[in-house]
C-alpha positions in Angstrom: 111.0 162.3 194.2 108.9 162.9 191.0 110.7 166.4 190.6 114.2 164.8 191.1 113.5 162.6 188.3 112.0 165.1 186.3 115.1 167.3 186.6 117.1 164.2 185.7 115.2 163.8 182.4 115.8 167.6 182.0 119.6 167.7 182.7 120.4 164.5 181.2 118.0 164.4 177.6 120.9 163.9 175.4 121.7 160.8 177.4 117.9 159.6 177.1 118.2 160.2 173.5 121.1 158.4 172.6 119.9 155.4 174.8 116.7 155.2 172.6 118.9 155.4 169.7 121.0 152.6 170.6 118.2 150.3 171.7 116.5 151.3 168.2 119.7 150.4 166.3 120.3 147.1 168.2 117.0 146.2 167.3 117.6 147.1 163.6 120.8 145.1 163.8 118.9 142.1 165.1 116.3 142.1 162.6 119.2 142.4 159.5 121.3 139.4 161.3 117.9 137.2 161.4 117.0 138.0 157.8 120.7 137.1 156.7 120.4 134.2 158.9 117.4 132.8 157.1 118.4 133.8 153.8 121.6 131.9 154.4 119.5 128.8 155.5 117.4 129.1 152.5 120.5 129.4 150.0 122.0 126.0 151.9 119.0 123.9 151.4 119.0 125.3 147.5 122.2 124.2 147.2 122.4 120.5 148.7 119.1 120.2 146.0 121.3 120.7 143.5 124.4 118.8 144.5 122.0 115.9 144.7 120.6 116.4 141.2 124.6 116.9 140.0 125.4 113.7 141.8 122.3 111.7 140.0 123.6 113.1 136.4 127.3 112.3 137.4 125.7 108.7 138.2 124.0 108.6 135.1 126.7 109.7 132.4 128.9 107.3 134.1 126.4 104.4 133.3 125.8 105.7 129.7 129.8 105.8 129.4 130.3 102.4 130.5 127.7 101.4 127.9 129.3 103.3 125.1 132.8 101.6 126.3 130.9 98.2 126.0 129.3 99.0 122.5 132.8 100.1 121.1 134.3 96.9 122.6 131.4 94.7 121.0 132.1 96.4 117.8 135.5 96.0 117.3 135.4 92.5 118.1 132.7 91.8 115.5 135.1 93.6 113.0 138.1 91.2 114.0 135.9 88.1 113.9 134.8 89.5 110.3 138.4 90.1 109.1 139.3 86.4 110.4 
């Protein structure tokens, strides 16, 4: 029985090498995809933080624009009162 397995390995050594290479390649591919998944997750987290910051800045700009328009209207009404 031991001789049969030795002779099988001797006769099919190229198939054994291909099998080992395929397992090694599959492990490398899995590691690469795992790395890309983690990197994608990190990018999504950073993007979410930036979206929150942009939304906050847009809200502040909107409030400031409302205040500027209010001041313009107030100044125009004061000019009209002064001209009357």
